C-alpha positions in Angstrom: 86.1 127.1 127.7 89.2 127.4 125.5 91.4 125.7 128.1 88.9 122.9 128.5 88.9 122.3 124.8 92.6 122.1 124.7 92.7 119.4 127.4 89.9 117.4 125.7 91.5 117.5 122.2 95.1 117.2 123.0 95.2 115.7 126.5 98.0 118.3 126.8 99.3 119.9 130.0 102.0 122.3 129.4 104.6 123.9 131.7 107.3 126.3 130.5 110.2 128.0 132.1 109.9 131.6 132.9 112.9 131.7 135.2 114.8 134.2 133.1 112.7 137.2 134.1 115.3 138.4 136.6 118.7 137.5 135.3 121.7 137.8 137.5 123.9 138.4 134.4 123.1 139.9 131.1 122.7 137.5 128.1 125.7 136.7 125.9 125.9 138.9 122.8 124.7 137.3 119.5 123.7 138.9 116.1 120.8 136.4 115.7 118.3 135.0 118.2 119.6 132.3 120.5 119.0 128.7 119.6 116.1 126.6 121.0 116.9 122.9 121.5 113.9 120.6 121.8 114.9 117.7 124.1 112.9 114.5 124.1 114.2 111.7 126.2 117.7 110.9 125.0 117.3 112.7 121.7 116.2 116.0 120.4 116.3 118.6 117.6 117.1 122.2 117.1 113.8 124.1 116.4 113.5 126.1 113.2 113.7 129.9 113.6 111.2 131.3 111.2 110.9 135.0 112.1 112.6 137.5 114.4 113.3 141.1 115.3 116.7 141.5 116.8 118.9 144.3 118.1 122.7 143.6 118.4 125.2 146.2 119.5 122.8 148.9 118.2 122.2 147.3 114.9 118.6 146.1 114.1 118.0 142.9 112.1 114.6 141.4 111.1 113.3 138.5 109.3 109.6 138.0 108.4 110.1 134.3 107.7 107.7 132.3 105.5 104.5 130.3 106.0 105.6 127.3 108.1 102.4 125.4 107.3 103.5 125.4 103.6 106.9 123.9 104.5 106.0 121.2 107.0 108.5 118.8 105.5 111.4 121.1 106.3 110.6 121.6 110.0 112.5 119.4 112.5 110.5 116.8 114.4 110.6 114.4 117.3 108.7 111.2 117.2 106.2 110.0 119.8 107.4 107.2 122.2 106.0 105.5 125.2 108.1 107.5 127.6 109.7 110.9 127.8 108.6 114.5 127.8 109.5 117.5 125.7 111.8 120.0 127.2 112.5 123.5 125.8 116.1 124.4 126.3 117.1 127.9 125.1 120.8 128.6 125.0 119.9 131.9 126.8 116.6 131.8 128.8 114.1 134.3 127.4 112.2 136.8 129.6 108.9 135.5 128.4 107.6 132.9 125.9 104.3 131.6 124.6 103.3 128.4 122.9 100.6 127.6 120.3 99.9 124.3 118.6 98.4 123.1 115.3 97.2 119.6 114.8 96.4 117.6 111.7 93.1 116.6 113.3 91.7 119.8 111.7 94.1 120.0 108.8 96.4 122.4 110.6 93.7 125.0 110.1 93.9 126.8 113.5 96.5 127.4 116.0 95.4 126.9 119.7 97.0 128.7 122.5 98.8 126.5 125.0 98.9 127.7 128.7 102.4 128.5 130.1 103.5 128.3 133.7 106.0 126.7 136.0 109.0 125.1 134.3 110.2 124.2 130.8 108.6 120.8 130.3 105.9 119.9 127.8 103.8 116.8 128.6 103.6 115.0 125.2 100.2 115.0 123.5 98.1 111.9 124.3 95.9 112.0 121.2 97.0 110.3 118.0 98.1 112.5 115.1 100.8 115.0 114.1 101.4 118.3 115.9 103.1 121.6 114.9 104.4 123.6 117.9 105.1 127.3 117.7 107.2 128.9 120.4 107.4 132.7 120.6 110.2 134.1 122.9 111.1 137.6 124.0 114.4 138.9 125.4 113.9 142.3 127.0 116.1 145.3 126.5 118.2 146.2 129.6 120.9 148.8 130.3 123.6 146.1 130.2 122.3 143.7 127.5 124.1 143.8 124.1 121.4 141.8 122.3 117.6 141.6 122.7 114.5 141.1 120.7 111.9 138.5 119.8 111.9 135.3 117.8 109.4 132.6 116.7 110.4 128.9 116.5 108.7 125.8 115.1 109.1 122.0 115.6 106.9 119.0 115.0 105.7 116.1 117.1 104.9 113.1 114.9 103.8 109.5 115.5 106.5 106.9 116.0 108.4 106.2 112.8 106.6 108.9 110.8 108.3 111.7 108.9 105.1 113.5 107.6 105.5 115.1 104.2 108.2 114.4 101.8 111.1 116.8 101.5 111.5 118.7 98.2 108.0 118.1 97.0 104.5 119.5 97.4 103.5 119.0 101.0 100.1 117.4 101.7 99.2 120.5 103.6 99.7 122.5 100.4 97.4 120.2 98.4 94.7 121.0 100.9 95.1 124.7 100.2 95.6 124.5 96.4 93.3 126.0 93.8 93.0 124.8 90.2 94.8 127.9 89.0 97.8 127.1 91.0 98.0 123.6 89.5 99.8 123.5 86.1 98.5 120.0 85.4 98.1 116.5 86.5 99.2 113.3 84.8 97.0 110.4 85.8 98.2 106.9 85.0 95.8 104.0 85.1 98.2 101.1 85.1 95.4 98.5 85.1 94.2 99.8 81.8 97.7 100.8 80.6 96.4 104.3 79.9 97.2 107.9 80.8 95.2 111.1 81.0 96.9 114.5 81.0 94.6 117.0 82.8 95.1 120.7 82.3 91.5 122.1 82.2 90.2 123.9 85.3 87.3 121.4 85.5 89.6 118.3 85.6 92.1 119.9 87.9 89.2 120.9 90.2 87.9 117.3 90.3 91.3 115.9 91.2 91.9 118.5 94.0 88.5 117.9 95.4 89.1 114.1 95.4 92.5 114.4 97.1 91.3 116.9 99.7 88.4 114.5 100.6 90.7 111.5 100.9 94.2 112.5 102.0 95.4 113.3 105.4 98.7 114.7 106.5 99.5 111.8 108.8 100.7 108.5 107.5 102.3 105.4 109.0 105.1 103.8 107.0 104.6 100.1 106.1 106.6 97.4 104.3 106.8 97.8 100.6 104.1 95.8 98.8 105.1 93.5 96.0 102.3 94.9 93.7 102.7 97.9 91.4 100.6 100.9 91.8 97.2 100.7 90.1 97.0 104.5 89.8 99.7 107.1 89.8 99.1 110.9 90.0 101.8 113.4 89.1 100.9 116.9 90.2 102.8 119.8 88.9 102.4 123.4 90.2 102.9 126.6 88.3 105.9 127.3 90.6 107.7 124.2 89.3 107.2 122.0 92.4 105.7 118.5 92.1 104.3 115.5 93.9 104.0 111.9 92.8 101.3 109.7 94.4 101.0 106.0 93.8 98.0 104.1 94.9 98.0 100.3 95.6 94.7 98.7 96.6 95.1 95.8 99.1 92.7 93.1 100.4 90.9 95.3 103.0 93.0 98.4 103.0 95.3 100.3 100.6 98.9 101.6 100.3 99.9 105.1 99.2 103.3 105.7 97.8 104.8 109.1 98.4 108.1 109.6 96.6 108.4 105.8 96.5 107.9 105.4 100.3 104.8 103.2 101.2 102.3 104.4 103.8 99.0 103.0 105.1 95.9 104.5 103.5 92.2 104.0 103.3 90.6 102.5 100.1 89.9 105.2 97.5 87.6 105.0 94.4 90.2 106.2 91.9 88.3 104.4 89.1 85.4 106.8 89.7 87.7 109.8 89.6 89.3 108.4 86.4 85.9 108.0 84.7 84.9 111.5 85.6 87.9 113.2 84.0 87.2 114.6 80.5 90.8 114.4 79.4 91.4 111.9 76.6 92.8 108.6 77.6 96.0 107.7 75.8 97.6 104.2 75.7 100.9 103.9 77.4 103.7 102.5 75.2 104.8 99.2 76.7 108.4 98.1 76.4 108.6 95.3 73.8 111.2 92.6 73.8 112.9 94.4 70.9 113.5 97.4 73.3 115.9 95.2 75.4 119.3 95.4 73.9 120.8 92.8 76.3 120.1 91.3 79.8 122.4 90.6 82.7 121.9 88.7 85.9 124.9 90.5 87.3 124.7 94.1 88.4 126.3 96.1 85.5 127.3 98.7 88.1 129.9 96.4 89.7 132.3 97.0 86.8 131.9 100.7 87.0 133.3 101.4 90.4 132.0 103.5 93.3 131.8 106.9 91.7 128.0 107.2 91.5 125.1 109.1 93.1 121.6 107.9 93.9 118.7 109.9 92.7 115.4 110.3 90.9 115.4 111.1 87.2 113.8 114.5 86.3 114.9 115.1 82.8 116.9 113.2 80.1 118.2 114.8 76.9 121.7 116.1 76.2 122.1 116.3 79.9 120.7 114.5 83.0 118.6 116.3 85.6 118.1 114.5 88.9 117.1 114.9 92.5 119.9 113.5 94.6 119.2 111.0 97.3 121.4 109.4 99.9 121.0 105.7 100.6 121.6 104.8 104.3 121.5 101.2 105.5 119.4 101.2 108.7 118.2 97.9 110.3 115.6 99.8 112.3 113.7 100.8 109.1 111.0 98.4 107.8 113.0 97.5 104.6 116.5 97.8 106.1 117.4 101.2 104.7 116.3 104.8 104.4 116.7 107.6 101.9 117.6 111.2 102.7 117.0 114.0 100.2 120.0 115.8 98.8 120.4 118.5 96.2 117.4 118.8 93.9 117.6 119.7 90.2 121.2 118.7 89.9 122.4 118.5 86.2 125.2 116.6 84.6 126.4 116.2 81.0 125.3 112.9 79.4 128.2 110.9 77.8 127.6 109.9 74.1 128.0 106.2 74.9 126.0 106.2 78.2 124.4 102.9 79.0 120.9 102.6 80.4 119.8 99.7 82.6 116.4 98.9 84.2 115.3 96.0 86.3 112.6 93.7 84.9 109.6 94.0 87.2 112.0 96.1 89.4 113.7 92.9 90.6 115.8 91.0 88.0 117.4 90.6 85.5 119.0 93.9 84.5 117.9 95.0 81.0 119.9 97.4 78.9 117.6 99.6 77.0 117.5 102.8 74.9 117.3 106.1 76.7 113.7 106.7 75.6 112.7 103.3 77.1 114.4 104.1 80.4 112.7 107.5 80.5 109.2 106.0 79.9 110.0 103.3 82.5 110.7 106.1 85.1 107.4 107.9 84.2 104.9 105.1 84.3 106.1 102.7 87.0 104.0 104.1 89.8 106.6 105.8 92.0 109.9 107.6 91.7 112.3 105.0 90.4 115.6 105.1 92.2 118.7 105.0 89.9 122.4 105.0 90.3 124.1 107.6 88.2 127.7 106.7 87.4 130.2 109.5 86.7 133.4 109.7 84.8 135.2 113.0 84.0 132.1 114.9 85.2 129.8 113.1 82.7 127.1 110.4 83.3 128.4 107.2 81.7 125.7 104.9 83.0 122.2 105.0 84.6 121.3 101.8 86.5 118.1 101.1 88.3 118.7 100.5 92.0 117.0 97.4 93.5 114.9 98.3 96.5 114.1 95.5 98.9 
């Protein structure tokens, strides 16, 4: 019955190599488990090793690992395509291995055993959705082997073009598991009313979590960036310091969800109803007035500052700057011609006394030089993580300039 269920849900037929049971030569010595390369067509990834128990030259080494479902964004993935199959290629074949699989169809709640036989090829899942594969491998102790033990690996299989959760933030899987006590607070911005509610009571946090759990999935398809700003923005902060920013843009017959500034398809959500149900007091957002703009420029002020800058998201601004670094990569295959890769988070730099602060009017043009407080407010209420260029000189930030994003 279990096997029948697997084939109905996944459309998945799996064959894995067990050819290493009788090895002609002992495995090469290594002080950690051997690597697992997941090959898919002409590409592939190295699976993540999460836990192992290993003996090398008489020394035992173990790692319990962590919960992989709470770290989906860090697990390597391959994307679904029209052709190709997944091949498991160990640097040294194990004596035995087993495969289980989670799917976002049930919120990654239960791992399902996958049958193993024959060779080392996985027929890719036919059903839509995201999958998390767990591979458990065992190398037996022999009289001649210098290393043996067991290891568990993970990799993901995602829809074409999708990257799942965002790196460095709360994963959507974690939201589905959160309790109000684990949530420090939520800032809810209603940009249509130009108001904000800061929710810290158990009742309000519970309402927000219940709403998100009922409406969010862990599988999104990236789309072109809409020209509209987010109608609602939710900034979730956990007691462990991690955070997630969600921006919601209603469209004609659908919606768009911004995760860390990246737009994804979403179903319409009645966030106005959620807003009205929250007991936190609504506070007016301070709008930037014309007096806040010190000067304007049609020319990018960064052109005169050279190439010594880093991209990033602003996290704190006082006597120093705290930012999450991002790498901008031009990529014609991406919907908007570029992609962003996460770098070091929580990076701090001293702030120069004469630092200049520039934002883009309507995130397009012209450049507006503003006070530090105005730039900070702009970064908080826009509706997504605003990308800036942070210009450096002698180790200090001398200018912060908003980066235009096509």
